[in-house]
N, C-alpha and C positions, 0 to 999 in steps of 0.2 A: 284604649287606655286601661291600664291595670289598676284595680281598686286597691290602693295601698292599705286601707283600713282592714282588709281581710288578713293581712300579714301580721297585724299587731297581736301578739299572744295575749290571751285574757289573763287578768290578775284579780284574784279574789280580794274583796274588801274585808278587813279584820277589825278596824277601829269602830267603836260605837256599837259593837254587836255582842250579844250574849248567846253562846252556842251550847246546845245540849244534844248529844248523840243518844239515840235509842237503838233498839235492835235493827230496824229496817229503814230508819229515816233520821234526819238531822233537823232539829228545831232551832231556828235563828230568830232572835228578837232584836230588832233595830231600835236602839234606845234614842236615836236622833229622829227617825221618821215615825216612831210609835207604830210599827208594823211587825207582825209575827209571820214568819215564813216557815213552811214545812216542806223540806226537800226529800223526795223519795230517794231510794238508794242510788239510782243512776244519776240523778241531779246532784246529790251529795258527793258522789265520787268525782264528778266533773269539777264541782266547786272546790273541793279539797285539793285538787291537782292544778288549779289555775294559779300558777306561780309567776306569771309574767314571762316565762321562758318557753314553756311547752306550747307548741302550735296546736291547732285543731287536729291535725293528723297525728301528732304525738299523743294527744289526749285520747284519741280513738284507740291507738295501740295500747296505751296504758290500761284503759277500761277493758279492752278485749282480754288482756292478761288477767286482770282482777276478776272479771266475770266468767272467764273461761268460755267465752263465746264471742264470735265476731261482732264488732261494733262499727257501724257505718259512721263516717264523718257527719252525715246529715243529722244523726241523733245527737252528736256532740254540739253541732251548730244550734239545734233546738234548745239544748240545755243552756248554752251560752246566751242565747237570746232571752230566755226566761230569767236567768240569773241577772242579766243586765237590766231588764225591766223592773226587777225587784230591788235594784240598786245594791246588789251583793257583789258587784265587780267594780274595780276602780278603772281598769282598762278593759274595754270590750270591743272586739272587732264587730263590724256589722255583718250579719249573716247574708248569704246570697239572696237576691231579690226573689220573692215568691216562696220562700221556705216557710211552710206552716206545718202544724201538727198533722193536718190532713195529708199534705204532700209527703211528709216523712212516713206516715202509715202506708201510703201507696207504694213508696219506694221499698220499704222494709217488709211489708206484709203485715197482716193483722196479727199473726202469731207473735210478732216482735213488740206488740203494743205494751206488754207487761214490762218490757225493759226501757220504754220511753221515759225520758226525764220529765219530772213533774214538779213544779214549784207552785205551792198554794199559799196565797197571802191573805191575811186578814188585818184590818186596821184595828188598833187597840187604843182605848182612850188614854190620855195623859192622866197621871195620878189625880190631879184636881178634877178632871172631868168624870172620873170614876167614883168620886166621893159622893155620898148621898147627902141630901139637904136635911135640915132640922124641921121637925113637925111643930104644930101649934103647942105652945106651953113649954117647949124645950129652951134651955138657957142658950143665949147667943151673945155675940159681941158686935156683929154687923149684920145688916139685912142680907148681904150676899150669902150668909150661911143658911138662911131660912128658905123653905120651899115656897115658890110663888103660889099664891099672891100674898104670902105673909111678909111682915116686916119685923125687924128687931125693935121692939118697943123700948123706949128709953126708961130709965129707972130700974125696973126689975130685970131688964135685959133678957126678955123671953120673946120667942117668935109668936106674934099675935096677928089677927086679921087687920088689914089696913084701915 
């Protein structure tokens, strides 16, 4: 039986993302998931070309032209898998079973490691989580503003020990 999911061309997600390109990478901040992703050049090139029309083979050919070097479909599959896990694709085919970074390195050789796609993700706090709390003696409106174990004392409206 043929795995139909492999024939679905990948489509890049654009909604809810802030995108900043630098010299060799693309930084993508997911405003919905509060995660920041750093795509190396190879992963960024794959992601930018995921239009929902280009197949994995098409993407490999496009990258080969751009990089002026052969690009194996296995490297594109690896990028699509990483981009899918990072929720940067709306439509993503499943890669062949057993395809891992290690398998791709074996197939392509260690010299090709510099061209391997890489998506690095960090979780970022929501704005409220990143805010610091108020110290003892600082003006407050509610206890939630005060650093534990302080409370917002009624009257003067300052953070005080409980």
